[in-house]
N, C-alpha and C positions, 0 to 999 in steps of 0.2 A: 504494499500500499504506500502511495506517495506520501512524502512528509513535507511539512512546511517548517522552514528555519529562517533565521535572520542572516542577511548577507550585505556586503558593501557593493553598491551599484553605481556605475558611472553612466548616466543617462545621455549626456551630450558633451561634445568637445569643450573642454575648459571649464565645465560646470563643476562645482564642488560635489564630491561623492555623498551619497545618502544611504542609510540603512533601510532596506526594504525586506518584506517577506518573499522568499523564493520557494519554489516547489521542486523538491528533489525526488525523481521517480525511483522506483525499485530498480536494482541493477538488472540489465538484460544480459544476454550471453557475452562473455568476455569483459564484463564491467564489474565495478565495485563501488559501494558507498563507504566513504571514510568519515569518521567523526574527527574533525580537525581539532587538534590540541594547541597548535601554535602556527603562526604564519608571519614571516618577515615582510616588512614594507620595502619593496625593491623599486629601483628606478624604472624598471620595465612597466610596473603598474602605473606609474605617473605618465609614461609614454602612452599607454593605452588611454588614460583619461584625457590626454592632450590631443588624441587622434593621431599620434605619431606612428602607430602600428598599422591600423586600418580604421575604417569608419563603420564597423559592424556593431554600432551601439544598439541596445545597452549592453555594457560589459559587466560581468561578475568578476571583480578584481581578486587578486591574491594568487600566488603560485608557489611561494618558497615555504613549504609546509611539511609538517609531520603530524601523524595522528594514528588512530586505531581503526582497522577495518571492521565495519559494522556488519556488512552483508555482501555476498558475491553472487553473480549470475551464473548461469549454466556454463560449463566447460572451463571454469577458472580453477587452476591447480596451483599456481605459483604463490597465492596468498589465501589465507582463510580468516574467518571472523575471529577477532581478538588479536591479530598480528599488529605489532607496532611498526609503522612504515614511514619512510620518507617519500614524498611525492616527487615525481620527475616528469619533465615535459618531452622526453625523447623515448617513448615506448617503442622498442625496436620491433620490426616486423618479422625478421628471421628469413625473409624470402627475396629481398631486393639484391641487386648486384653487389652492394657493399657488404651486406650480411653474409651472402654466399661466398664471398672472397675472404671471410674471416675478419672483417672489419666492421663489426656491428656498431661501434661508436660513431660511424659515419652513416648510419641507416638513412636511406633516402626515402623511406615510406613510413615514418613514424605515425602513430595513430592516437586518437582520443576516443572517448565514449561516443557511441553512435546516438544515444538519446540526448535530448536537450533538457537542461533545466530551464525553468520558466518563472516569470512573475505570476502572481495569482490570477491575473487577467489572461494568461495564456501567452503573453509575449515571450518569445524565445530569447535566452541570454547567450552571449558569447563569453565563455569562461576564459580568462587570461591564460594564455599558453595551454589551453585545453584542461585547465585545472579548476580555477575559480575557488580559491581556498580562504578568502575573507568571508567565511561562512561557517556556521556551526557544523554543517555536514556538506559534503560535495560528492558528485558522481564523476568517476574517472574510468578510463580503461584500466583493467587489472594490471596490465603491463607498465602502468605509470606508478605502481606501488612497489617499493623496494623494502623488503623486510630487513630490519636491523635490530640490535640489541635493545630490548625495551628498557634497560636501566639508563639509557641516555636521556638527558634533558630534552624534552620536545622543542623548546625554544632555541637551543643550540643546534640540535640535529636537523631541524627543518632548513637551516641556512645552507646545508649542502644541496638543497633542491634547486638552487640557482647561483646566487652571487659568489658565495665562498667556493663552491665547486668550480665555478668558472675561473677564479683566480688560481686556486690550488692546481687545477688541471692545466692551466696555461703554462705553469712552470714545470710541473712533473710530467705531464703527458705530451703536450704540444712542443714546449721548449726543450724537453728531455734534458733538463738541468742535471749535471752529474757532480760527483764529489770533486771538490776543488775549483769548480767553475766560478767565474765572476759574473754576476747578474745585476742588471739595472732594471728598475721598475718605474715607469713614468706614469704618474697619476696614482695617488694613494688614498682613494676612497675604499669602499668595502672590497671591490674586486682586486684592486691593486695591492691592498694590504694582505689579502688572501694569497696573492702571488708571492709576496715577500715571505709568508709563512711556508708556502710550497717550496720555495728556493731553499729555505733553511732545512726543511725536512729532507730535501734531496741531497744535502750536503755541500751546498755552495759555500766557498770560502769567503767571498766578498759579495755583499748584497747592498746595492746603492739605491736608495729610495729618492725619487724626484717628484717634487710638487711645488705649488706656489703658496701653500698654506703651511705655516710652521706647526700648527696644531696637528695636522695630519702626518707631518714628518715625525713629530714626537711619538705618535701612535705607531708609525712604521718602525721606529727605533725600538719601542717596547716589544714589538712582535718579532724582531730578529734582524732588522736592517743594521749593517755594520757602519754605513755612512749615509748621510743625507745631503741633498742639494736642493736649495730653494731656487727654482728656475726663474723666479721673478727678479732675483738679484744677481744670479750667475748664469753664464752660458752652460746649459746642461751637457752639451756635447764636449766642450773643453773640460768641464769638471769631471765627467765620467772617464775621459781619456787620461786625465791627470791621475785619477785614482786607480787606474789599471796600467800603469807603467807606460803611458802614451799610446796604448794599443786600442782601447775600447773594450766593452764588455763581451764575454762569450755569448751571452743571451741577453737581449733587451726586450722587455715586455711592455707594450704600449696599452695602457688601461684607460685611455681617455677617449680615443676614437675621433681624433681631429687631424687634418692634414699636417699642421705645423708640428704636432707632437710625434706624428708618425715619421716625419722627416728627421726629427731629432733622434728618434730611435734608430733609423736607418744609418745615420752617420756616426752614432755613438757605439756601434757594435765593432768588434774586432774583425779583421779580414777572415772570411770563412765563418763568421758568427751567424747567429740566428736572430731574427726579429719576429716577435709574436704579437699579432694584433688581436687583443681581446676586447678593447673598447669598441663600442658599436657606433659607427658613423651614421649620419643622416644621408638620405638619397642624393642630395645635391652636391655633396662633398666630392672633390677631385684631388688627386695627388700628381705632381709634376716632378719627375726625377729624371736626370740624364741616363739614358739607357746604357751608356758606357760605364757609368758608375754601378748600375745594377749588375752588369757583367763583371766588371773589374773587381768588385769587392767580394764576389763569390758568396758562399754560404747559402742561407735559406731565408725566404720571406714567407711566414706562415700566418694563417688565420686560425683562431682557436674557437671551435664551436662548442659551447657548453664545457669548456675545458677538455674537449675531446674525451669526455668520460664515458664509461659504460656503467650505468648505475648499479647493475647487479654485481659487478666486480668491485667498483670503487667505494660505494656508500658503506657497505659492511666493514671494509678494511679501514676506512677513515674513522668510523665510529669506534672501532677497536682501538685505534691510536688515541682517540679522544678519551675513551674509558681508561687507558693506560697512563694518561696525563702527558702524552707526547704531542698532542694537538689541541691547542687551547681554543676551542670553538666558542666558549663562553666569553672570551675577550671581544668577540664581534657583536655581542648582544649589549648595546648601549643602554636600552630601556625596554621594559615590557609595558604594553598599553592594552587598553580595551578596544573592542571593535569600533566603538563611536569616535575613537581618537585618530583614525586613519588619515583624515584630512589634515589634522594638525601635524601628523608625522610627515606628510608630504612636504610641508613647509620647512620643518626642521631638516629634512633630507636635502631640500633645495639649497638651504644655507650652509650645508656641510657640517651640521652640528652633531651628527650621529654616524656611526658605522651601520647600525641596524636598529630600528625600532621593531619590536616583535609583538604582534597581537597574540595574547594568550587567552584561551577560552576556559 
């Protein structure tokens, strides 16, 4: 029987979000209903509200979440009612050319629930990234549920569902940071600081955090950065080169998503080094680099999709590290808030006051 719960809805571009009653249907084949315990307030949700993703309003926001499976539909074997899960937005299909080549982290046919959640008047909702977790309960594809250790804090665990995983994975999976490497991270918000943590976990010897905000740089330092550069007062390319013996960093992670910072990343890497773009640009942005420099500097220019993660592989492993005290996910939870405080959290996020506000149910 369908349930009615409270959720955060974006009705129109730029309008403040509101709490409304939503209808969550019983799970159909391959689907699950999850009782949400915590959901982070991510920039992507703000992009949805601002019409930066698409115009399929109204949106049910929220996607960076953890909770408990309440019920499952026919054919679901990977999770069962009572399982503590992190929600992910890349449920792999197992059949596309990437999956069949043994690269499911690049799955080209990820899927969401077939049924739609609605408002009480029948208006269909577009759940953010196919999840819609700023709600007491949500309907997802069962493959979007990754079972992890239930002893983990939901507020911390849920952050692996998007931003923290994106940053960790940009360093560990995409950048393939190795022991003794030098790493520079440009942009030290939630994703960038997660990349700092990922570089530390991978054994980087030198981790250089770059930002225009000293407060963010202090946070990066507390999370493992060995050096910091304020690019408002210093040339980051020259500073990174100076800190790496004149060579540049082995891996430079761009976590801003702007042409000027990408160019900085390109020239701040060592010869044959790697640039990883994890910051998300807007459609109109363009980059102009001399092709001879692209050729002559060698190395690799990579984009990181969701930290190139495979949730079934990475989430349980990272939660184990968290439970062992080797990965401080709690450090990313700046504050816990109620569902009605999401709009205020967007404001604090916009001003750079938090790593993550997390809605706790």
